[in-house]
C-alpha positions as CSV (number, residue, x, y, z in Angstrom):
1,X,-5.2,-12.8,0.9
2,X,-4.4,-13.1,-2.8
3,X,-1.8,-10.9,-4.8
4,X,-1.5,-10.3,-8.2
5,X,2.1,-10.1,-9.3
6,X,2.0,-8.6,-13.2
7,X,5.7,-8.8,-15.1
8,X,6.4,-7.8,-18.4
9,X,6.6,-10.1,-21.8
10,X,9.0,-7.4,-23.5
11,X,12.6,-8.6,-24.2
12,X,14.1,-6.3,-26.6
13,X,16.3,-3.2,-25.0
14,X,15.5,-0.4,-27.6
15,X,17.8,-0.9,-30.9
16,X,20.5,-2.2,-29.2
17,X,20.2,-5.7,-30.0
18,X,20.6,-6.9,-26.2
19,X,18.3,-8.5,-24.4
20,X,15.8,-7.2,-21.4
21,X,12.8,-8.5,-19.6
22,X,11.9,-8.2,-15.5
23,X,14.5,-7.9,-13.3
24,X,15.0,-11.6,-11.0
25,X,15.4,-10.0,-7.6
26,X,12.8,-7.5,-8.1
27,X,10.5,-11.0,-8.5
28,X,11.7,-13.3,-6.5
29,X,12.5,-11.0,-3.2
30,X,8.4,-9.8,-3.1
31,X,7.3,-13.0,-4.2
32,X,9.4,-14.9,-0.9
33,X,8.4,-11.8,1.2
34,X,4.3,-12.5,0.2
35,X,4.5,-16.5,0.2
36,X,6.2,-16.6,3.7
37,X,3.3,-14.0,5.0
38,X,0.8,-17.1,3.7
39,X,-0.3,-14.8,1.0
40,X,-1.4,-16.9,-2.2
41,X,0.1,-15.3,-5.4
42,X,-0.7,-15.8,-8.9
43,X,1.5,-14.1,-11.7
44,X,0.4,-12.9,-14.8
45,X,2.3,-11.5,-18.0
46,X,0.8,-9.6,-21.3
47,X,1.7,-12.9,-23.4
48,X,1.3,-15.4,-20.6
49,X,4.0,-18.1,-20.2
50,X,7.5,-17.7,-19.3
51,X,7.9,-14.1,-19.2
52,X,11.7,-12.9,-20.2
53,X,14.2,-12.3,-17.5
54,X,16.7,-9.6,-17.7
55,X,19.8,-11.7,-18.4
56,X,22.1,-9.0,-16.4
57,X,19.7,-9.5,-13.1
58,X,21.3,-13.0,-13.3
59,X,25.3,-12.2,-13.7
60,X,27.0,-13.9,-10.9
61,X,27.3,-10.3,-9.4
62,X,23.7,-9.6,-8.9
63,X,22.8,-12.6,-7.2
64,X,20.6,-12.2,-4.4
65,X,19.5,-14.8,-1.3
66,X,15.9,-14.6,-2.9
67,X,17.3,-15.7,-6.3
68,X,18.9,-18.3,-4.7
69,X,16.1,-19.3,-3.3
70,X,14.0,-19.1,-6.1
71,X,16.5,-21.5,-8.3
72,X,16.3,-24.0,-5.6
73,X,12.5,-24.4,-5.8
74,X,11.3,-26.0,-8.5
75,X,7.8,-25.1,-7.9
76,X,8.5,-21.3,-7.9
77,X,9.9,-21.7,-11.0
78,X,7.0,-23.8,-12.6
79,X,4.9,-20.4,-11.4
80,X,7.3,-18.3,-13.3
81,X,7.2,-20.4,-16.6
82,X,3.4,-20.7,-16.8
83,X,2.4,-17.0,-15.9
84,X,-1.4,-16.1,-16.8
85,X,-2.6,-14.0,-19.1
86,X,-3.0,-10.4,-18.1
87,X,-6.0,-10.3,-20.2
88,X,-7.8,-13.2,-18.5
89,X,-7.2,-12.0,-14.6
90,X,-9.8,-9.8,-12.6
91,X,-9.0,-7.1,-9.9
92,X,-12.1,-8.9,-8.4
93,X,-10.5,-11.7,-7.4
94,X,-7.1,-10.3,-5.4
95,X,-6.6,-8.1,-2.8
96,X,-3.6,-6.0,-4.4
97,X,-1.5,-6.1,-7.3
98,X,2.4,-5.9,-7.4
99,X,4.7,-5.0,-10.4
100,X,8.2,-6.1,-10.5
101,X,10.5,-3.6,-12.8
102,X,13.3,-4.3,-15.1
103,X,13.5,-2.5,-18.5
104,X,10.7,-4.7,-20.3
105,X,7.7,-3.0,-18.2
106,X,8.8,0.5,-19.9
107,X,7.9,-0.8,-23.6
108,X,4.9,-2.6,-22.9
109,X,3.3,-2.5,-19.4
110,X,3.4,1.1,-19.3
111,X,1.3,1.4,-22.9
112,X,-0.5,-1.7,-22.2
113,X,-4.5,-0.9,-22.1
114,X,-5.9,-4.0,-20.2
115,X,-3.0,-3.3,-17.4
116,X,-3.8,0.0,-17.1
117,X,-7.4,-0.2,-16.9
118,X,-6.8,-3.1,-14.4
119,X,-4.5,-0.7,-11.9
120,X,-7.3,1.5,-12.5
121,X,-10.5,-1.4,-11.2
122,X,-7.6,-1.9,-7.9
123,X,-7.3,1.5,-7.0
124,X,-10.9,2.4,-7.7
125,X,-12.1,-0.5,-5.7
126,X,-9.7,0.4,-2.4
127,X,-7.5,-2.0,-3.3
128,X,-3.5,-0.8,-3.2
129,X,-1.2,-1.2,-5.9
130,X,2.5,-1.5,-5.9
131,X,5.5,-1.1,-8.3
132,X,9.4,-1.3,-7.8
133,X,12.3,0.4,-9.9
134,X,11.1,0.5,-13.5
135,X,7.5,-0.8,-13.0
136,X,6.2,2.5,-11.5
137,X,6.3,3.3,-15.3
138,X,2.9,1.1,-15.4
139,X,1.3,4.1,-13.8
140,X,1.9,6.5,-16.6
141,X,-1.4,6.3,-18.2
142,X,-3.4,5.3,-14.9
143,X,-6.2,8.0,-14.1
144,X,-8.3,8.1,-10.8
145,X,-11.3,10.8,-12.1
146,X,-9.6,12.6,-14.7
147,X,-6.2,12.7,-13.4
148,X,-2.4,11.2,-13.4
149,X,-2.7,8.7,-10.2
150,X,0.7,9.8,-8.9
151,X,-0.4,13.3,-9.0
152,X,0.0,15.1,-5.8
153,X,1.1,11.7,-4.4
154,X,4.9,11.0,-3.2
155,X,6.3,8.5,-5.2
156,X,9.7,7.0,-6.4
157,X,11.0,4.7,-9.1
158,X,14.3,4.6,-10.7
159,X,16.3,7.5,-10.9
160,X,17.9,9.6,-13.5
161,X,20.9,9.2,-12.0
162,X,20.8,5.2,-11.6
163,X,19.9,5.0,-15.5
164,X,23.2,7.1,-16.3
165,X,24.9,5.1,-14.3
166,X,23.6,2.0,-16.3
167,X,24.3,3.5,-19.7
168,X,20.6,3.5,-20.6
169,X,19.2,7.4,-20.3
170,X,19.4,7.2,-24.1
171,X,18.1,4.2,-24.9
172,X,14.6,3.9,-22.4
173,X,11.4,5.4,-24.3
174,X,11.2,7.8,-20.9
175,X,13.1,8.9,-18.2
176,X,10.7,7.5,-15.1
177,X,12.0,9.9,-12.9
178,X,11.1,12.7,-15.2
179,X,7.8,11.4,-16.2
180,X,6.4,10.9,-12.8
181,X,7.5,14.5,-12.0
182,X,5.7,15.7,-15.2
183,X,2.2,13.8,-14.2
184,X,2.4,16.0,-10.9
185,X,4.1,13.1,-8.8
186,X,6.2,14.1,-5.7
187,X,9.0,12.5,-6.5
188,X,11.5,11.6,-4.1
189,X,14.5,9.7,-4.2
190,X,17.7,8.5,-1.5
191,X,21.2,8.1,-2.9
192,X,21.9,5.3,-6.3
193,X,21.1,1.5,-5.4
194,X,19.9,2.2,-1.7
195,X,16.7,0.9,-0.6
196,X,13.8,3.2,-0.5
197,X,9.7,2.5,-0.5
198,X,7.2,5.1,-0.2
199,X,3.5,4.5,0.9
200,X,1.0,7.2,-0.4
201,X,-2.3,5.8,0.8
202,X,-3.3,2.8,-1.6
203,X,-0.3,3.7,-3.9
204,X,3.0,1.9,-2.5
205,X,6.7,2.9,-5.1
206,X,10.4,1.4,-4.5
207,X,12.8,3.1,-5.9
208,X,15.7,0.1,-7.5
209,X,16.1,-3.4,-7.1
210,X,17.5,-2.8,-3.6
211,X,14.3,-1.4,-2.8
212,X,12.0,-4.8,-4.0
213,X,11.7,-6.5,-0.6
214,X,11.1,-3.1,1.2
215,X,8.1,-2.3,-1.1
216,X,6.7,-5.9,-1.0
217,X,6.8,-5.5,3.1
218,X,5.3,-1.9,2.8
219,X,2.4,-3.6,0.4
220,X,1.8,-6.5,3.2
221,X,1.5,-3.1,5.8
222,X,-1.2,-1.6,3.7
223,X,-3.1,-4.9,3.8
224,X,-2.8,-5.5,7.3
């Protein structure tokens, strides 16, 4: 079984002058869920090479067991440092795709034509698509049979209240909760920073960093 993980290449947090990228927990935890299940993992990003880690995700207060495992895993670090270019991968080579979050995807992957087409190819060929936290933003322009992929589906993603709690509601290009609702998604959430993973057919979404492991396990459940 083969899973493609797609990470952001964007490292600027709007015009704040601060850095962003992907959230380390949202890569590390799903990565090990897949590896421990003997799934072959390929990691890609729009620019290839080392994708930017959101520095806040590596703060001492935000460490998780998966992050600590990653930091002791030279092979995993090499995989991350050498991601494939997204325009060089094909949905035909994988059984599913998983998008970790962090704020970065809201700027690049949400608008990336290669990513949009890739997701449509996965979904139209009966393969599951998963995204956690801010990464459901990558579904923004994805259409299936001329309709938004999220229309009429149960979905979740980083909540407005969570965005406000981190004081970035006025920095992000759009509020994910509002956008999923605008597109016709049946948005659901639990209390801020609690885990929620939702499966609706072949579409799997997770609310926040605490949901990363549950979202990866939900994807495996759909695959099996």
